[in-house]
C-alpha positions in Angstrom: -0.2 0.1 0.1 2.7 2.3 0.9 4.2 1.8 -2.7 1.0 2.9 -4.2 0.7 5.9 -2.3 4.4 7.1 -3.1 3.3 10.2 -5.1 1.5 11.7 -2.3 3.1 10.5 0.8 6.6 8.9 1.3 7.1 5.4 0.9 8.3 3.2 3.8 12.0 2.8 3.6 13.1 0.2 1.2 9.7 0.0 -0.5 9.3 0.4 -4.3 6.6 1.9 -6.2 4.8 -0.6 -8.7 5.4 0.1 -12.3 1.8 1.8 -12.8 2.6 4.3 -10.2 5.9 5.2 -11.9 4.1 5.7 -15.3 1.6 7.7 -14.0 4.1 10.2 -12.3 5.9 10.5 -15.4 2.5 12.0 -16.8 2.3 14.2 -13.7 -0.4 12.0 -11.9 -0.8 10.7 -8.8 -0.8 6.9 -8.5 -4.3 5.5 -9.0 -6.4 4.4 -6.1 -6.1 0.6 -5.5 -10.0 0.8 -5.2 -11.3 3.3 -7.7 -8.4 3.3 -10.2 -8.6 7.3 -10.4 -5.6 9.6 -9.3 -5.7 10.3 -5.7 -5.7 13.9 -4.5 -2.4 15.6 -4.4 -0.9 16.6 -1.1 -0.3 20.0 -2.7 -4.1 20.6 -3.6 -4.8 24.0 -1.8 -7.6 24.2 0.6 -10.5 26.1 -1.5 -13.4 25.3 0.6 -13.9 29.0 1.7 -13.3 30.4 -1.6 -15.3 32.4 -4.0 -13.4 33.2 -7.1 -13.6 31.6 -10.6 -10.5 29.3 -10.2 -11.9 28.0 -7.1 -14.8 26.9 -8.7 -13.2 24.8 -11.1 -10.2 23.7 -9.9 -11.2 20.1 -8.7 -8.5 17.6 -7.1 -8.6 15.8 -10.3 -8.0 18.7 -12.3 -5.1 19.7 -10.1 -3.5 16.3 -10.2 -3.6 16.3 -14.0 -1.9 19.7 -14.3 0.3 20.3 -11.1 3.3 18.9 -13.0 3.2 20.4 -16.2 5.1 23.9 -17.1 5.1 26.0 -20.2 8.3 26.4 -22.0 9.3 29.0 -19.9 8.8 27.3 -16.8 5.6 28.7 -15.6 3.5 26.1 -13.3 -0.1 25.8 -12.2 0.6 26.8 -8.6 2.1 30.3 -9.8 -1.3 30.8 -11.9 -3.5 30.2 -9.1 -1.4 31.6 -6.1 -3.2 35.1 -6.4 -6.6 33.0 -5.9 -5.3 30.9 -3.1 -3.9 33.9 -1.3 -7.2 35.8 -1.7 -10.3 34.0 -1.3 -12.8 36.6 -2.4 -16.2 37.7 -1.9 -19.6 35.7 -2.6 -21.0 38.8 -4.4 -17.5 40.2 -5.8 -16.3 37.0 -7.7 -13.0 37.7 -9.3 -11.1 35.3 -11.7 -8.6 34.3 -9.2 -5.7 33.3 -11.4 -3.1 34.6 -13.8 -1.2 33.6 -17.1 2.5 33.8 -17.3 2.7 33.6 -21.0 0.9 32.7 -24.0 1.3 29.0 -23.7 -0.5 29.2 -20.2 -3.8 29.1 -22.1 -2.9 25.7 -23.8 -0.7 23.9 -21.1 -3.2 24.7 -18.7 -6.5 24.6 -20.9 -8.5 22.2 -18.6 -8.7 24.9 -15.9 -8.4 28.2 -18.2 -11.3 27.2 -20.5 -13.8 26.8 -18.2 -13.0 29.7 -16.5 -12.9 31.9 -19.3 -16.3 30.6 -20.0 -17.7 31.4 -16.9 -16.1 35.0 -16.9 -17.1 35.6 -20.5 -20.7 34.5 -20.6 -20.3 31.1 -22.3 -17.6 32.0 -24.7 -15.8 28.9 -25.4 -12.0 29.5 -26.6 -12.1 26.0 -28.3 -15.2 26.1 -30.6 -15.6 30.1 -30.8 -13.8 32.9 -32.4 -13.5 36.2 -31.1 -14.4 39.0 -33.6 -12.6 42.1 -33.5 -13.9 45.1 -36.1 -11.8 48.2 -35.6 -13.6 49.9 -38.6 -14.8 53.3 -37.2 -16.6 54.2 -40.4 -19.3 52.0 -39.3 -20.0 54.0 -36.2 -23.5 55.9 -37.2 -24.0 57.8 -34.0 -21.6 58.0 -30.9 -22.2 61.5 -29.9 -23.5 61.7 -26.3 -25.1 64.9 -24.5 -22.3 66.6 -22.8 -24.9 67.6 -20.0 -24.4 64.3 -18.9 -21.1 63.1 -20.2 -17.8 64.5 -18.7 -15.1 62.3 -21.0 -15.2 59.8 -23.2 -12.4 56.9 -23.0 -11.6 53.7 -25.3 -8.8 51.5 -24.1 -7.3 47.9 -24.7 -4.6 45.7 -23.4 -1.8 44.5 -25.7 1.1 42.1 -25.2 4.0 41.1 -27.3 4.3 37.5 -28.6 7.5 36.0 -27.4 7.9 37.6 -23.8 6.3 36.6 -20.9 3.4 38.4 -19.4 3.9 40.7 -16.1 3.3 38.0 -13.8 6.1 36.0 -15.0 8.5 38.3 -16.6 12.0 38.7 -15.8 13.7 42.3 -15.6 15.3 41.5 -18.9 12.2 40.7 -20.5 10.3 43.7 -18.9 12.9 46.1 -20.2 12.8 44.5 -23.6 9.0 45.5 -23.6 9.8 49.0 -22.7 12.4 49.3 -25.5 10.1 47.7 -28.2 7.5 49.8 -27.4 9.1 53.1 -27.1 10.8 52.5 -30.4 7.7 52.0 -32.3 6.0 54.9 -30.4 8.9 57.2 -31.6 7.9 56.9 -35.3 4.4 57.9 -34.9 3.6 61.3 -36.6 0.9 64.2 -36.9 -1.6 64.3 -34.2 -0.1 60.8 -32.4 3.2 62.2 -32.1 4.3 62.5 -28.3 6.6 61.5 -25.8 7.6 58.9 -23.5 7.9 59.5 -19.7 9.8 56.7 -17.7 8.4 56.4 -14.0 12.0 56.0 -12.5 13.4 59.3 -14.3 10.2 61.6 -14.3 10.9 65.0 -12.4 8.4 66.2 -9.4 6.9 68.6 -12.0 6.3 65.9 -14.7 4.9 63.6 -12.1 2.4 66.2 -10.8 1.4 67.2 -14.1 0.8 63.7 -15.0 -1.4 63.2 -11.8 -3.4 66.5 -12.6 -4.0 65.0 -16.2 -5.0 61.7 -14.4 -2.7 60.0 -16.5 -0.3 58.2 -13.9 -0.8 54.9 -12.6 0.7 54.0 -9.4 2.4 51.0 -7.9 -0.3 48.2 -7.3 -1.3 47.7 -3.7 -4.2 45.5 -4.2 -3.4 42.2 -2.8 -5.0 40.4 -5.8 -2.1 42.1 -8.0 0.8 41.8 -5.6 0.1 38.2 -4.9 0.2 37.9 -8.8 3.8 39.5 -8.7 2.6 42.9 -10.6 4.5 45.2 -8.4 8.0 43.4 -8.8 11.0 45.7 -9.3 8.7 48.9 -9.3 9.0 51.0 -11.2 11.7 49.6 -13.4 10.9 49.5 -17.1 7.4 51.2 -16.3 6.1 54.4 -18.1 3.5 56.4 -19.6 3.6 57.8 -23.3 1.1 60.2 -24.4 0.7 62.7 -27.6 1.0 66.3 -27.7 -2.8 66.7 -27.4 -2.8 64.5 -24.5 -5.7 62.3 -26.2 -3.8 59.1 -27.0 -1.8 57.3 -24.3 0.2 54.2 -23.9 0.8 52.8 -20.5 3.9 50.2 -20.3 4.3 47.3 -18.2 1.4 48.1 -15.9 -1.0 45.1 -15.8 -0.2 44.1 -19.6 2.7 44.9 -21.8 0.6 47.6 -22.9 -2.4 49.7 -22.3 -3.8 51.5 -25.3 -6.1 54.5 -24.5 -7.9 57.0 -26.3 -9.9 59.8 -24.4 -11.0 63.3 -24.5 -13.3 65.5 -22.7 -16.8 65.7 -23.8 -19.1 63.1 -25.4 -17.6 62.6 -29.0 -17.2 58.8 -28.6 -17.3 58.4 -32.3 -13.8 60.6 -32.6 -12.3 58.9 -29.5 -13.1 55.6 -31.2 -11.8 56.8 -34.4 -8.5 57.7 -32.9 -8.2 54.5 -31.0 -8.5 52.3 -34.0 -6.1 54.6 -36.0 -3.5 54.7 -33.3 -3.8 51.0 -32.1 -3.1 50.2 -35.9 0.1 52.3 -35.9 1.4 51.0 -32.8 0.8 47.1 -33.7 2.6 48.0 -37.3 5.5 49.7 -35.5 6.2 46.9 -33.1 5.9 44.1 -36.0 
């Protein structure tokens, strides 16, 4: 019996696990129960009995046993994905995601967990059978003008990350600096009403910092336990910064929660113009990075 439990408990001195146990270990599974034949719960399975996030809803002992020994090509593990959700149980009325991706491959390697969480979070969207449609043709907007008696400002934003580099929860200092270099090089080529300047958080003057605060542009070091547990505040403010055009209507945040946050904004209710600038600017940034 000790041999059959050797993946989850220490075997007795001198005992050897049977061949089927060793084979299952090579697949990242606990040895099967002698009674049921199913994988036994891992000794590392987290206690999620009081948790209310999406991760906890879908991470069963069987799923954990199936994924716990897998890694992405960069070495990112399941436990690193879920640590923020383990440390932050959440609230029944405020259900957070409870996990993060370390790189692009995370979504494939740990699909048994990520797919159902994505489905829950995005109203049934199945990444295996459905395709997300993106339409950035601003000419299709027929209205988009809102009464400025009720609208103070309008904003459109998105997150974009660079293929081949680890995402913020997992990136090294070198990767984070490479993100900054690539993005700033691309932004330096913007012309016309998109032309602007980059402000590195670690180098800006007090006057520049205050101006960005007054403009409501500056993002701060994360203090939310959800973000800090995910590693989002590491090495702050190294390789973080803000770029904006001269009119302060097109912004890029670098190395905040994504590699980039692309933002188009202005005072008033002209959402059509904000969206048009967003589409045009995003296209220019993508072309510049490629």
